[in-house]
VMD Tcl script that builds the backbone (N, CA, C; Angstrom):
set m [mol new atoms 396]
animate dup $m
set s [atomselect $m all]
$s set {name element resname resid chain x y z} {
  {N N UNK 1 A 125.408 115.965 67.705}
  {CA C UNK 1 A 125.854 116.107 66.482}
  {C C UNK 1 A 124.945 114.935 65.950}
  {N N UNK 2 A 125.037 113.625 66.165}
  {CA C UNK 2 A 124.471 112.443 65.603}
  {C C UNK 2 A 122.966 112.270 66.482}
  {N N UNK 3 A 121.700 111.993 65.667}
  {CA C UNK 3 A 120.716 111.813 66.248}
  {C C UNK 3 A 120.177 110.347 66.331}
  {N N UNK 4 A 120.429 109.608 65.262}
  {CA C UNK 4 A 119.926 108.179 64.851}
  {C C UNK 4 A 120.608 107.495 63.867}
  {N N UNK 5 A 120.486 106.124 63.952}
  {CA C UNK 5 A 121.237 105.452 62.644}
  {C C UNK 5 A 119.911 105.383 61.679}
  {N N UNK 6 A 120.389 105.913 60.454}
  {CA C UNK 6 A 119.287 105.667 59.229}
  {C C UNK 6 A 119.309 104.413 58.708}
  {N N UNK 7 A 120.650 103.819 58.179}
  {CA C UNK 7 A 120.572 102.505 57.695}
  {C C UNK 7 A 122.001 101.806 57.907}
  {N N UNK 8 A 122.139 100.742 57.741}
  {CA C UNK 8 A 123.742 99.908 57.950}
  {C C UNK 8 A 123.464 99.213 56.448}
  {N N UNK 9 A 124.741 98.725 56.104}
  {CA C UNK 9 A 124.868 97.882 55.015}
  {C C UNK 9 A 125.591 96.449 55.366}
  {N N UNK 10 A 124.970 95.521 54.897}
  {CA C UNK 10 A 125.618 94.138 55.154}
  {C C UNK 10 A 126.105 93.737 53.736}
  {N N UNK 11 A 127.168 93.077 53.724}
  {CA C UNK 11 A 127.809 92.231 52.628}
  {C C UNK 11 A 127.378 90.851 52.600}
  {N N UNK 12 A 126.761 90.404 51.616}
  {CA C UNK 12 A 126.278 89.034 51.429}
  {C C UNK 12 A 126.712 88.418 50.241}
  {N N UNK 13 A 126.510 87.009 50.059}
  {CA C UNK 13 A 126.997 86.405 48.842}
  {C C UNK 13 A 125.765 86.292 47.776}
  {N N UNK 14 A 124.579 86.342 48.326}
  {CA C UNK 14 A 123.435 86.393 47.359}
  {C C UNK 14 A 122.424 87.497 48.024}
  {N N UNK 15 A 122.118 88.141 47.363}
  {CA C UNK 15 A 121.037 89.585 47.847}
  {C C UNK 15 A 119.715 88.889 47.854}
  {N N UNK 16 A 119.159 88.265 46.926}
  {CA C UNK 16 A 117.912 88.017 46.960}
  {C C UNK 16 A 117.556 86.823 48.185}
  {N N UNK 17 A 118.672 85.997 48.511}
  {CA C UNK 17 A 118.534 85.180 49.370}
  {C C UNK 17 A 118.528 85.723 50.642}
  {N N UNK 18 A 119.403 86.638 50.778}
  {CA C UNK 18 A 119.564 87.468 52.083}
  {C C UNK 18 A 118.068 88.143 52.409}
  {N N UNK 19 A 117.547 88.872 51.365}
  {CA C UNK 19 A 116.274 89.555 51.282}
  {C C UNK 19 A 115.166 88.509 52.025}
  {N N UNK 20 A 115.080 87.383 51.476}
  {CA C UNK 20 A 114.248 86.215 51.791}
  {C C UNK 20 A 114.400 86.065 53.123}
  {N N UNK 21 A 115.526 85.747 53.695}
  {CA C UNK 21 A 115.808 85.673 54.972}
  {C C UNK 21 A 115.274 86.697 56.036}
  {N N UNK 22 A 115.622 87.541 55.667}
  {CA C UNK 22 A 115.336 88.894 56.669}
  {C C UNK 22 A 113.630 88.927 56.487}
  {N N UNK 23 A 113.022 88.818 55.465}
  {CA C UNK 23 A 111.539 88.990 55.470}
  {C C UNK 23 A 110.997 87.834 56.324}
  {N N UNK 24 A 111.577 86.415 56.170}
  {CA C UNK 24 A 110.731 85.581 56.809}
  {C C UNK 24 A 111.193 85.422 58.255}
  {N N UNK 25 A 112.400 85.609 58.701}
  {CA C UNK 25 A 112.829 85.217 59.934}
  {C C UNK 25 A 112.789 86.320 60.880}
  {N N UNK 26 A 113.134 87.726 60.424}
  {CA C UNK 26 A 112.956 88.966 61.020}
  {C C UNK 26 A 111.553 89.759 60.849}
  {N N UNK 27 A 110.798 89.399 59.814}
  {CA C UNK 27 A 109.496 89.880 59.378}
  {C C UNK 27 A 109.838 91.274 58.809}
  {N N UNK 28 A 110.875 91.795 58.364}
  {CA C UNK 28 A 111.095 93.029 57.881}
  {C C UNK 28 A 110.587 93.131 56.545}
  {N N UNK 29 A 110.226 94.262 56.128}
  {CA C UNK 29 A 109.798 94.630 54.919}
  {C C UNK 29 A 110.593 94.775 53.758}
  {N N UNK 30 A 110.711 94.163 52.584}
  {CA C UNK 30 A 111.686 94.410 51.496}
  {C C UNK 30 A 111.140 95.303 50.553}
  {N N UNK 31 A 112.178 96.132 50.021}
  {CA C UNK 31 A 111.800 97.119 48.922}
  {C C UNK 31 A 113.119 97.381 48.058}
  {N N UNK 32 A 112.862 97.794 46.856}
  {CA C UNK 32 A 113.799 98.288 45.953}
  {C C UNK 32 A 114.162 99.700 46.003}
  {N N UNK 33 A 115.272 100.302 45.573}
  {CA C UNK 33 A 115.682 101.467 45.603}
  {C C UNK 33 A 116.767 101.775 44.760}
  {N N UNK 34 A 117.236 103.020 44.642}
  {CA C UNK 34 A 118.228 103.536 43.447}
  {C C UNK 34 A 118.732 102.430 42.570}
  {N N UNK 35 A 118.614 102.432 41.405}
  {CA C UNK 35 A 119.152 101.625 40.326}
  {C C UNK 35 A 119.169 99.868 40.841}
  {N N UNK 36 A 117.804 99.437 41.617}
  {CA C UNK 36 A 117.681 98.142 41.534}
  {C C UNK 36 A 118.321 97.572 42.894}
  {N N UNK 37 A 118.920 98.450 43.838}
  {CA C UNK 37 A 119.237 97.983 45.059}
  {C C UNK 37 A 118.289 97.553 45.987}
  {N N UNK 38 A 118.613 96.488 46.794}
  {CA C UNK 38 A 117.539 95.999 47.622}
  {C C UNK 38 A 117.994 96.065 49.165}
  {N N UNK 39 A 117.007 96.437 50.013}
  {CA C UNK 39 A 116.870 96.618 51.188}
  {C C UNK 39 A 115.698 95.809 51.956}
  {N N UNK 40 A 115.853 95.917 53.382}
  {CA C UNK 40 A 114.797 95.633 54.116}
  {C C UNK 40 A 114.449 96.814 55.249}
  {N N UNK 41 A 113.104 97.160 55.689}
  {CA C UNK 41 A 113.073 98.364 56.415}
  {C C UNK 41 A 112.202 98.035 57.743}
  {N N UNK 42 A 112.303 98.512 58.610}
  {CA C UNK 42 A 111.617 98.461 60.149}
  {C C UNK 42 A 111.772 99.906 60.737}
  {N N UNK 43 A 110.571 100.096 61.156}
  {CA C UNK 43 A 110.386 101.502 61.617}
  {C C UNK 43 A 111.001 102.671 60.824}
  {N N UNK 44 A 112.071 103.576 61.138}
  {CA C UNK 44 A 112.579 104.504 60.483}
  {C C UNK 44 A 113.805 104.202 60.101}
  {N N UNK 45 A 114.282 102.724 59.969}
  {CA C UNK 45 A 115.702 102.417 59.814}
  {C C UNK 45 A 115.507 101.294 58.560}
  {N N UNK 46 A 116.620 101.139 57.961}
  {CA C UNK 46 A 116.894 100.053 56.981}
  {C C UNK 46 A 118.201 99.515 56.955}
  {N N UNK 47 A 118.004 98.123 56.325}
  {CA C UNK 47 A 119.263 97.310 56.089}
  {C C UNK 47 A 119.522 97.325 54.563}
  {N N UNK 48 A 120.596 97.860 54.032}
  {CA C UNK 48 A 121.088 97.668 52.631}
  {C C UNK 48 A 121.692 96.389 52.706}
  {N N UNK 49 A 121.705 95.684 51.154}
  {CA C UNK 49 A 122.650 94.459 51.003}
  {C C UNK 49 A 123.476 94.969 49.857}
  {N N UNK 50 A 124.755 94.464 49.897}
  {CA C UNK 50 A 125.302 94.401 48.634}
  {C C UNK 50 A 126.385 93.186 48.615}
  {N N UNK 51 A 126.932 92.718 47.621}
  {CA C UNK 51 A 127.724 91.742 47.333}
  {C C UNK 51 A 129.206 92.189 47.384}
  {N N UNK 52 A 130.094 91.353 47.853}
  {CA C UNK 52 A 131.525 91.709 47.683}
  {C C UNK 52 A 131.875 92.578 46.443}
  {N N UNK 53 A 132.608 93.623 46.730}
  {CA C UNK 53 A 133.109 94.480 45.703}
  {C C UNK 53 A 132.045 95.292 44.832}
  {N N UNK 54 A 130.908 95.173 45.153}
  {CA C UNK 54 A 129.734 96.137 44.742}
  {C C UNK 54 A 130.124 97.642 44.949}
  {N N UNK 55 A 130.308 97.993 46.414}
  {CA C UNK 55 A 130.555 99.208 46.756}
  {C C UNK 55 A 132.103 99.184 46.964}
  {N N UNK 56 A 132.594 100.044 46.028}
  {CA C UNK 56 A 134.308 100.354 46.107}
  {C C UNK 56 A 134.603 100.975 47.351}
  {N N UNK 57 A 133.775 101.631 47.999}
  {CA C UNK 57 A 134.059 102.575 49.054}
  {C C UNK 57 A 134.103 101.640 50.342}
  {N N UNK 58 A 133.202 100.468 50.341}
  {CA C UNK 58 A 132.893 99.704 51.502}
  {C C UNK 58 A 133.890 98.451 51.427}
  {N N UNK 59 A 134.796 98.152 52.401}
  {CA C UNK 59 A 135.716 97.027 52.168}
  {C C UNK 59 A 135.152 95.836 53.195}
  {N N UNK 60 A 133.989 95.811 53.383}
  {CA C UNK 60 A 133.380 94.698 54.488}
  {C C UNK 60 A 133.371 93.606 53.825}
  {N N UNK 61 A 133.663 92.565 54.478}
  {CA C UNK 61 A 133.712 91.177 53.846}
  {C C UNK 61 A 132.272 90.224 54.143}
  {N N UNK 62 A 131.858 89.371 53.415}
  {CA C UNK 62 A 130.697 88.619 53.657}
  {C C UNK 62 A 130.903 88.108 55.287}
  {N N UNK 63 A 129.644 88.364 55.879}
  {CA C UNK 63 A 129.793 87.943 57.250}
  {C C UNK 63 A 130.330 88.595 58.415}
  {N N UNK 64 A 130.679 89.772 58.025}
  {CA C UNK 64 A 131.471 90.786 58.805}
  {C C UNK 64 A 130.776 91.572 59.744}
  {N N UNK 65 A 129.170 91.600 59.402}
  {CA C UNK 65 A 128.253 92.294 60.251}
  {C C UNK 65 A 128.073 91.748 61.688}
  {N N UNK 66 A 127.669 92.709 62.397}
  {CA C UNK 66 A 127.346 92.292 63.948}
  {C C UNK 66 A 126.107 93.390 64.330}
  {N N UNK 67 A 124.912 93.214 64.178}
  {CA C UNK 67 A 123.893 94.068 64.328}
  {C C UNK 67 A 122.812 93.485 65.527}
  {N N UNK 68 A 122.728 94.471 66.172}
  {CA C UNK 68 A 121.610 94.169 67.579}
  {C C UNK 68 A 120.235 95.217 67.272}
  {N N UNK 69 A 119.066 94.051 67.088}
  {CA C UNK 69 A 117.985 94.588 66.688}
  {C C UNK 69 A 116.961 94.461 67.967}
  {N N UNK 70 A 116.084 95.423 68.244}
  {CA C UNK 70 A 115.195 95.529 69.347}
  {C C UNK 70 A 113.808 95.048 68.856}
  {N N UNK 71 A 113.277 94.287 69.696}
  {CA C UNK 71 A 111.956 93.588 69.155}
  {C C UNK 71 A 110.725 93.937 69.926}
  {N N UNK 72 A 109.595 93.963 69.528}
  {CA C UNK 72 A 108.369 94.185 70.403}
  {C C UNK 72 A 107.849 92.944 70.880}
  {N N UNK 73 A 108.358 91.828 70.354}
  {CA C UNK 73 A 107.974 90.491 70.853}
  {C C UNK 73 A 108.437 90.059 72.199}
  {N N UNK 74 A 108.005 89.152 72.908}
  {CA C UNK 74 A 108.765 88.543 74.057}
  {C C UNK 74 A 109.902 87.866 73.362}
  {N N UNK 75 A 110.831 87.661 74.208}
  {CA C UNK 75 A 111.998 86.639 73.892}
  {C C UNK 75 A 111.528 85.053 73.381}
  {N N UNK 76 A 110.600 84.882 74.282}
  {CA C UNK 76 A 110.052 83.471 74.086}
  {C C UNK 76 A 109.292 83.336 72.807}
  {N N UNK 77 A 108.756 84.493 72.438}
  {CA C UNK 77 A 107.944 84.476 70.871}
  {C C UNK 77 A 109.051 84.443 70.020}
  {N N UNK 78 A 110.468 85.256 70.133}
  {CA C UNK 78 A 111.392 85.099 69.122}
  {C C UNK 78 A 111.967 83.933 69.015}
  {N N UNK 79 A 112.130 83.197 70.149}
  {CA C UNK 79 A 113.101 81.946 70.113}
  {C C UNK 79 A 112.198 80.920 69.469}
  {N N UNK 80 A 110.846 80.914 69.813}
  {CA C UNK 80 A 109.935 80.002 69.108}
  {C C UNK 80 A 109.935 80.109 67.629}
  {N N UNK 81 A 109.829 81.345 67.261}
  {CA C UNK 81 A 109.668 81.914 65.921}
  {C C UNK 81 A 110.995 81.250 65.193}
  {N N UNK 82 A 112.200 81.776 65.780}
  {CA C UNK 82 A 113.381 81.296 65.422}
  {C C UNK 82 A 113.536 79.659 65.159}
  {N N UNK 83 A 113.138 78.971 65.970}
  {CA C UNK 83 A 113.139 77.360 66.033}
  {C C UNK 83 A 112.365 77.028 64.836}
  {N N UNK 84 A 111.036 77.520 64.650}
  {CA C UNK 84 A 109.994 77.255 63.536}
  {C C UNK 84 A 110.609 77.414 62.188}
  {N N UNK 85 A 111.624 78.431 62.182}
  {CA C UNK 85 A 112.279 78.829 61.012}
  {C C UNK 85 A 113.645 77.932 60.899}
  {N N UNK 86 A 113.985 77.271 61.748}
  {CA C UNK 86 A 114.969 76.419 61.848}
  {C C UNK 86 A 116.438 77.198 61.853}
  {N N UNK 87 A 116.398 78.350 62.588}
  {CA C UNK 87 A 117.593 79.130 62.862}
  {C C UNK 87 A 118.327 78.653 64.104}
  {N N UNK 88 A 119.365 78.322 64.042}
  {CA C UNK 88 A 120.055 77.847 65.220}
  {C C UNK 88 A 120.494 79.000 66.184}
  {N N UNK 89 A 119.934 79.065 67.368}
  {CA C UNK 89 A 120.382 80.193 68.166}
  {C C UNK 89 A 121.854 79.835 68.911}
  {N N UNK 90 A 122.702 80.934 68.779}
  {CA C UNK 90 A 124.137 80.456 69.109}
  {C C UNK 90 A 124.357 80.727 70.678}
  {N N UNK 91 A 123.544 81.899 71.235}
  {CA C UNK 91 A 123.602 82.218 72.682}
  {C C UNK 91 A 122.136 82.940 73.077}
  {N N UNK 92 A 121.867 82.429 74.263}
  {CA C UNK 92 A 120.550 83.164 74.749}
  {C C UNK 92 A 119.337 82.396 75.107}
  {N N UNK 93 A 118.503 82.978 75.813}
  {CA C UNK 93 A 118.473 84.358 76.135}
  {C C UNK 93 A 119.623 84.626 77.206}
  {N N UNK 94 A 120.228 86.015 77.168}
  {CA C UNK 94 A 121.473 86.196 78.022}
  {C C UNK 94 A 121.309 87.859 78.147}
  {N N UNK 95 A 121.816 88.333 79.361}
  {CA C UNK 95 A 121.535 89.612 79.632}
  {C C UNK 95 A 122.903 90.222 79.134}
  {N N UNK 96 A 122.613 91.464 78.538}
  {CA C UNK 96 A 123.816 92.295 77.957}
  {C C UNK 96 A 123.443 93.876 78.123}
  {N N UNK 97 A 124.032 94.756 77.486}
  {CA C UNK 97 A 123.841 96.208 78.014}
  {C C UNK 97 A 123.546 96.591 76.494}
  {N N UNK 98 A 122.395 97.522 76.487}
  {CA C UNK 98 A 121.900 97.911 75.393}
  {C C UNK 98 A 122.420 99.568 75.218}
  {N N UNK 99 A 122.141 100.153 74.459}
  {CA C UNK 99 A 122.344 101.678 74.198}
  {C C UNK 99 A 121.457 102.498 75.544}
  {N N UNK 100 A 120.259 101.974 75.814}
  {CA C UNK 100 A 119.752 102.735 76.651}
  {C C UNK 100 A 119.346 101.642 78.061}
  {N N UNK 101 A 120.085 100.853 78.385}
  {CA C UNK 101 A 120.153 100.059 79.727}
  {C C UNK 101 A 119.886 98.509 79.360}
  {N N UNK 102 A 119.934 97.797 80.483}
  {CA C UNK 102 A 119.818 96.325 80.438}
  {C C UNK 102 A 118.818 95.654 79.322}
  {N N UNK 103 A 119.343 94.662 78.555}
  {CA C UNK 103 A 118.539 93.943 77.718}
  {C C UNK 103 A 118.758 92.454 78.083}
  {N N UNK 104 A 117.818 91.846 77.372}
  {CA C UNK 104 A 117.855 90.414 77.211}
  {C C UNK 104 A 118.026 89.969 75.666}
  {N N UNK 105 A 119.113 89.299 75.413}
  {CA C UNK 105 A 119.248 88.935 73.847}
  {C C UNK 105 A 119.339 87.352 73.683}
  {N N UNK 106 A 119.020 87.210 72.252}
  {CA C UNK 106 A 119.240 85.971 71.665}
  {C C UNK 106 A 120.131 86.609 70.362}
  {N N UNK 107 A 121.195 85.349 70.073}
  {CA C UNK 107 A 122.118 85.551 69.006}
  {C C UNK 107 A 121.961 84.305 68.175}
  {N N UNK 108 A 122.266 84.841 66.716}
  {CA C UNK 108 A 122.107 83.802 65.882}
  {C C UNK 108 A 122.855 84.546 64.496}
  {N N UNK 109 A 123.244 83.494 63.498}
  {CA C UNK 109 A 123.952 84.155 62.398}
  {C C UNK 109 A 122.812 84.115 61.176}
  {N N UNK 110 A 122.880 85.019 60.315}
  {CA C UNK 110 A 122.083 85.002 58.821}
  {C C UNK 110 A 122.745 84.047 58.127}
  {N N UNK 111 A 122.205 84.121 56.943}
  {CA C UNK 111 A 122.795 83.108 55.833}
  {C C UNK 111 A 124.130 83.317 55.523}
  {N N UNK 112 A 124.889 84.269 55.792}
  {CA C UNK 112 A 126.205 84.863 55.404}
  {C C UNK 112 A 126.997 85.018 56.649}
  {N N UNK 113 A 126.377 84.546 57.749}
  {CA C UNK 113 A 127.400 84.487 58.894}
  {C C UNK 113 A 127.499 85.809 59.613}
  {N N UNK 114 A 126.707 86.758 59.290}
  {CA C UNK 114 A 126.400 88.072 59.885}
  {C C UNK 114 A 125.942 87.700 61.253}
  {N N UNK 115 A 126.420 88.405 62.424}
  {CA C UNK 115 A 125.959 88.003 63.641}
  {C C UNK 115 A 124.684 88.871 64.078}
  {N N UNK 116 A 123.546 88.330 64.383}
  {CA C UNK 116 A 122.469 89.085 64.567}
  {C C UNK 116 A 121.998 88.845 66.080}
  {N N UNK 117 A 121.799 89.743 66.565}
  {CA C UNK 117 A 121.237 89.942 68.146}
  {C C UNK 117 A 119.830 90.449 68.112}
  {N N UNK 118 A 118.945 89.606 68.792}
  {CA C UNK 118 A 117.405 90.285 68.939}
  {C C UNK 118 A 117.165 90.511 70.282}
  {N N UNK 119 A 116.949 91.747 70.723}
  {CA C UNK 119 A 116.877 91.795 72.284}
  {C C UNK 119 A 115.711 92.493 72.438}
  {N N UNK 120 A 115.485 92.481 73.831}
  {CA C UNK 120 A 114.225 93.073 74.635}
  {C C UNK 120 A 114.958 93.806 75.726}
  {N N UNK 121 A 114.430 95.278 75.786}
  {CA C UNK 121 A 114.841 96.001 77.201}
  {C C UNK 121 A 114.208 95.506 78.353}
  {N N UNK 122 A 114.951 95.275 79.342}
  {CA C UNK 122 A 114.493 94.798 80.646}
  {C C UNK 122 A 113.483 95.761 81.079}
  {N N UNK 123 A 112.467 95.511 81.954}
  {CA C UNK 123 A 111.615 96.473 82.678}
  {C C UNK 123 A 112.456 97.278 83.567}
  {N N UNK 124 A 112.175 98.738 83.383}
  {CA C UNK 124 A 113.024 99.521 84.355}
  {C C UNK 124 A 112.305 99.498 85.866}
  {N N UNK 125 A 113.269 99.696 86.475}
  {CA C UNK 125 A 113.013 99.628 87.949}
  {C C UNK 125 A 112.267 100.765 88.560}
  {N N UNK 126 A 111.034 100.434 89.230}
  {CA C UNK 126 A 110.146 101.575 89.737}
  {C C UNK 126 A 111.002 102.012 90.940}
  {N N UNK 127 A 110.474 103.138 91.364}
  {CA C UNK 127 A 111.165 103.840 92.375}
  {C C UNK 127 A 111.282 103.201 93.809}
  {N N UNK 128 A 109.996 102.416 94.012}
  {CA C UNK 128 A 110.035 101.590 95.143}
  {C C UNK 128 A 111.373 100.256 95.027}
  {N N UNK 129 A 111.349 99.983 93.752}
  {CA C UNK 129 A 112.453 98.658 93.639}
  {C C UNK 129 A 113.808 99.272 93.902}
  {N N UNK 130 A 114.161 100.500 93.171}
  {CA C UNK 130 A 115.438 101.238 93.488}
  {C C UNK 130 A 115.716 101.540 94.914}
  {N N UNK 131 A 114.957 101.707 95.623}
  {CA C UNK 131 A 115.152 101.975 97.017}
  {C C UNK 131 A 115.396 100.790 97.780}
  {N N UNK 132 A 115.007 99.486 97.195}
  {CA C UNK 132 A 115.350 98.672 98.095}
  {C C UNK 132 A 116.798 98.120 98.173}
}
mol reanalyze $m
mol bondsrecalc $m
mol representation Tube
mol addrep $m
């Protein structure tokens, strides 16, 4: 029935500040859509931002988000980039389980305390390695 995630929504205190963080720290592309709303996108997905009470159907609080993003960078590059942007790493690199298998992850908070996990899938085992 479900094929993929189209977008998620994070509740933040200041949308412009959140957009700037996701542009600089995660290298996502910002854009404006429907009635001046703001989002960032990557691949075929996007993250929308809202302030508390903006969307009456959504009861999420600031900092309630927990998102795992897959990167094409090495984790060493991610860690260096986060440190260069003065982002405190909460945990990692550490082994976790992704939707398609084992991943290596680093965790940090965005400016509104949403938990962000940036991950790399581990190399799949070759047939020779599986036989060992």
